[in-house]
PAKE-645089 format. One record per residue (C-alpha): x, y, z. Coordinates in Angstrom, 1 decimal. Example, Ala and Ser with C-alpha at 12.3 -4.5 7.8 and 13.67 -1.06 7.14 Angstrom:
2
+--------+--------+--------+
|     c1 |     c2 |     c3 |
+--------+--------+--------+
|   12.3 |   -4.5 |    7.8 |
|   13.7 |   -1.1 |    7.1 |
+--------+--------+--------+
% end
This chain:
109
+--------+--------+--------+
|     c1 |     c2 |     c3 |
+--------+--------+--------+
|   -0.1 |    0.0 |   -0.1 |
|    1.0 |    3.6 |   -0.7 |
|    2.8 |    5.3 |    2.1 |
|    0.7 |    8.3 |    1.6 |
|   -2.2 |    6.4 |    2.3 |
|   -0.8 |    4.9 |    5.5 |
|    0.1 |    8.3 |    6.6 |
|   -3.2 |   10.1 |    6.2 |
|   -4.9 |    6.8 |    7.8 |
|   -3.1 |    7.8 |   10.9 |
|   -4.7 |   11.4 |   10.9 |
|   -8.4 |    9.8 |   10.1 |
|   -7.9 |    7.2 |   12.9 |
|   -7.0 |   10.0 |   15.2 |
|  -10.2 |   12.0 |   14.1 |
|  -12.5 |    9.2 |   14.2 |
|  -13.2 |    9.8 |   17.9 |
|  -16.1 |   12.3 |   18.4 |
|  -14.3 |   13.9 |   21.3 |
|  -11.0 |   14.4 |   19.4 |
|  -13.3 |   16.0 |   16.7 |
|  -14.6 |   18.2 |   18.9 |
|  -11.2 |   19.2 |   20.4 |
|  -10.0 |   20.2 |   16.8 |
|  -13.3 |   22.0 |   16.2 |
|  -12.4 |   24.0 |   19.6 |
|   -8.9 |   24.5 |   18.4 |
|  -10.0 |   25.9 |   15.2 |
|  -10.7 |   29.1 |   17.0 |
|   -7.2 |   29.3 |   18.3 |
|   -4.7 |   28.1 |   20.8 |
|   -6.5 |   26.7 |   24.2 |
|   -5.1 |   25.7 |   27.5 |
|   -5.7 |   22.1 |   28.7 |
|   -7.8 |   23.6 |   31.3 |
|  -10.2 |   25.2 |   29.1 |
|  -10.7 |   21.8 |   27.1 |
|  -11.3 |   20.0 |   30.4 |
|  -13.9 |   22.5 |   31.5 |
|  -15.7 |   21.9 |   28.1 |
|  -15.8 |   18.2 |   28.1 |
|  -15.7 |   17.4 |   32.0 |
|  -13.4 |   14.7 |   31.5 |
|  -10.3 |   13.5 |   33.7 |
|   -7.1 |   14.9 |   33.1 |
|   -5.8 |   11.5 |   32.1 |
|   -8.6 |   11.0 |   29.4 |
|   -7.6 |   14.6 |   27.8 |
|   -3.9 |   13.3 |   27.8 |
|   -4.9 |   10.4 |   26.1 |
|   -6.8 |   12.3 |   23.2 |
|   -4.1 |   14.9 |   22.9 |
|   -1.4 |   12.2 |   22.7 |
|   -3.4 |   11.0 |   19.6 |
|   -3.9 |   14.3 |   18.0 |
|   -0.4 |   15.4 |   18.5 |
|    1.1 |   12.0 |   17.6 |
|   -0.4 |   12.1 |   14.0 |
|    0.9 |   15.8 |   13.7 |
|   -2.6 |   17.3 |   13.6 |
|   -2.2 |   19.3 |   17.0 |
|    0.9 |   20.9 |   18.7 |
|    1.7 |   21.2 |   22.2 |
|    3.7 |   23.7 |   24.2 |
|    4.2 |   24.0 |   28.0 |
|    3.9 |   27.1 |   30.0 |
|    4.6 |   26.7 |   33.6 |
|    2.4 |   24.0 |   34.8 |
|    0.4 |   24.5 |   32.0 |
|    0.0 |   22.9 |   28.3 |
|   -1.2 |   24.8 |   25.6 |
|   -2.7 |   23.1 |   22.3 |
|   -3.1 |   24.5 |   18.8 |
|   -3.6 |   23.1 |   15.4 |
|   -0.8 |   22.5 |   13.0 |
|   -1.9 |   24.6 |   10.3 |
|    0.5 |   22.9 |    7.8 |
|   -0.9 |   19.5 |    8.8 |
|   -4.4 |   20.9 |    8.5 |
|   -3.8 |   22.2 |    4.9 |
|   -2.0 |   19.0 |    3.8 |
|   -5.2 |   16.9 |    5.0 |
|   -7.5 |   19.1 |    3.0 |
|   -5.6 |   19.0 |    0.0 |
|   -5.4 |   15.2 |    0.2 |
|   -9.0 |   14.8 |    0.9 |
|   -9.4 |   17.0 |   -2.2 |
|   -7.3 |   14.7 |   -4.3 |
|   -8.9 |   11.5 |   -3.4 |
|  -12.3 |   12.7 |   -3.9 |
|  -11.9 |   14.4 |   -7.3 |
|  -11.5 |   12.7 |  -10.6 |
|   -7.9 |   13.4 |  -12.0 |
|   -5.4 |   12.4 |  -14.8 |
|   -3.3 |   10.3 |  -12.4 |
|   -6.3 |    8.5 |  -10.7 |
|   -5.4 |    5.3 |   -8.9 |
|   -7.9 |    3.6 |  -11.2 |
|   -5.5 |    4.3 |  -14.1 |
|   -2.7 |    2.0 |  -12.6 |
|   -2.0 |   -0.6 |  -15.3 |
|   -2.6 |   -3.4 |  -12.7 |
|   -6.1 |   -2.2 |  -11.9 |
|   -8.2 |   -3.4 |  -14.6 |
|  -11.5 |   -1.5 |  -13.3 |
|  -11.0 |    1.7 |  -15.4 |
|  -13.3 |    3.7 |  -13.0 |
|  -12.3 |    7.2 |  -14.4 |
|  -12.9 |    7.8 |  -17.9 |
+--------+--------+--------+
% end
């Protein structure tokens, strides 16, 4: 399998949890302290850490520590790459995967 699909599948896996999707939505407004996210979800700190580990691990979110607080923000480069990938795989194009000589389906004509 093509490595680009493997990489993006990790992003989609991280986004497959409703709480993580809502966290990404919250971060679309800008950087947030973990305490703000905790208040919104009324979850424990370890649960939030688990979600943030997934989001940071795939590169979608960045974290910075200031004193004892963690601040999170969207990685705009990754967000833009994901948008472009999703557009590419949902749009007919000249180099469509169905044109692969080994594939006989010929979906794009």
